[in-house]
N, C-alpha and C positions, 0 to 999 in steps of 0.2 A: 691120600689120593685126592686130587683136585676134583671137585664137582661144580659144574656151572649150570644153573637153572634159569632159563629165560621165561618171561611171561609178559603179558600185556598187549599182545598183538590182537588183530581183529580185522573186520571189514569196515572201511570208512570211505566216505565220499571225497572226491577231490576238494582240496581246500580245508579238510578236516584235520584233526589232531589225534595223536595217540602218545601215551607214555609207556615206554618199555622198561622193564626191570630185569636185572640179572643178579641173582644171589650166588655168591661163591663160598665154598667151604673147602677145607683141606689145605688151605694156603694162608700165609700171613698177608692178608689182602692189602693192607696199607703199604706194603713194600713194592707193589707192582703197578706199572702203568697198565691201564685197562683200555680195551678197545671194543667197539661195536663193529661187527662185520655184517654184510648182507650177501645173499646169493639168490639171484633171480633165475628162473628156469632157463637152462641152456647157457648160463653165463658163469664165469669164475667168481668165487667168493672175493669180495672187495672190502677193504677197510674204509668205513665212512666217518668214524670219529674216535678220538682217543683222549684220555685224561691222565696226566701224570700224577705222581705221588704228592706233589705240591699243588695240584689243581690246574696246571697248565693244560690247555686244550688245543686240539688240532682237528680240522674237518676236511673232508673231501670237498672239492669245489662244487660238486653237484648238490651238496646239502648245506653248504655254508649260508648262514643267515636264516635257515629254517629249522635246523636241528640243534639241540643243546644237550651236551653230555655233562653229567654230574656224578658225584660219588658220595656215599656215606660210609666212612670206614668203620663206624660203630656197628653198622648193620651188615658189613661185608657186601655191599650192594652198589652196583653201578646202574645209572638210569640213562635213558635216551628220550628226551622230549622232542617229539616230531610235530612240527606245525606246517601249515600250508602244504599238505601232502599232495603228491602228484601220482598219476598212474604208474609212472616209471619208478616210483619208490616201492612198488610191489615186489616182495621178496621174503625169504625167510631170514630173520635177523638172529645173529649169534653174538655172544660176547666171548672174550678170551683176554688173558694178559698178553701184552705184546712187548717185544724186545727189539732193539736195533741190532741187526746183523749186517755188518758192513754199512751200507748206505740205505738199507731198506728195513722197514718195520715188518716183523714177522710174528706169527702167533707163538706164544711161549709154550703152550701145552698142546700135546697131540690129541688129548681128549677134549671133545666138544660136547656141549649140551644138545638138547633136542631142537633148540631154536624156537622162535615164535613167528608165526605167519602174519605178515602184514599185507593186506589186499586193499588197494585204493581203486575204487570203481564206483561209477554211478549206476 
């Protein structure tokens, strides 16, 4: 059974940085494309970054140039380095494996972790 555990969130001032981690278990981690999602209050969960099995990355337009996704297959962990944070980055951040269904990326697993809260405020 897959287990995803996110950590590293917190309260940070605009312009600051945070590094999120997501530890996965119960899967052969290296075989999956991994993604970071976020969900702000009253909004749908959105995919902000993903990294393929070979290290290729994709980013939502809103975070491109500020966020960097990486992975360590030896540790079954995916990271999200977030720089130049903005108030609109405030959300609960989640990770999941992702898969292409038709023309859209969708989460692989129905089971989600508890997420980690990121709050950007002065």
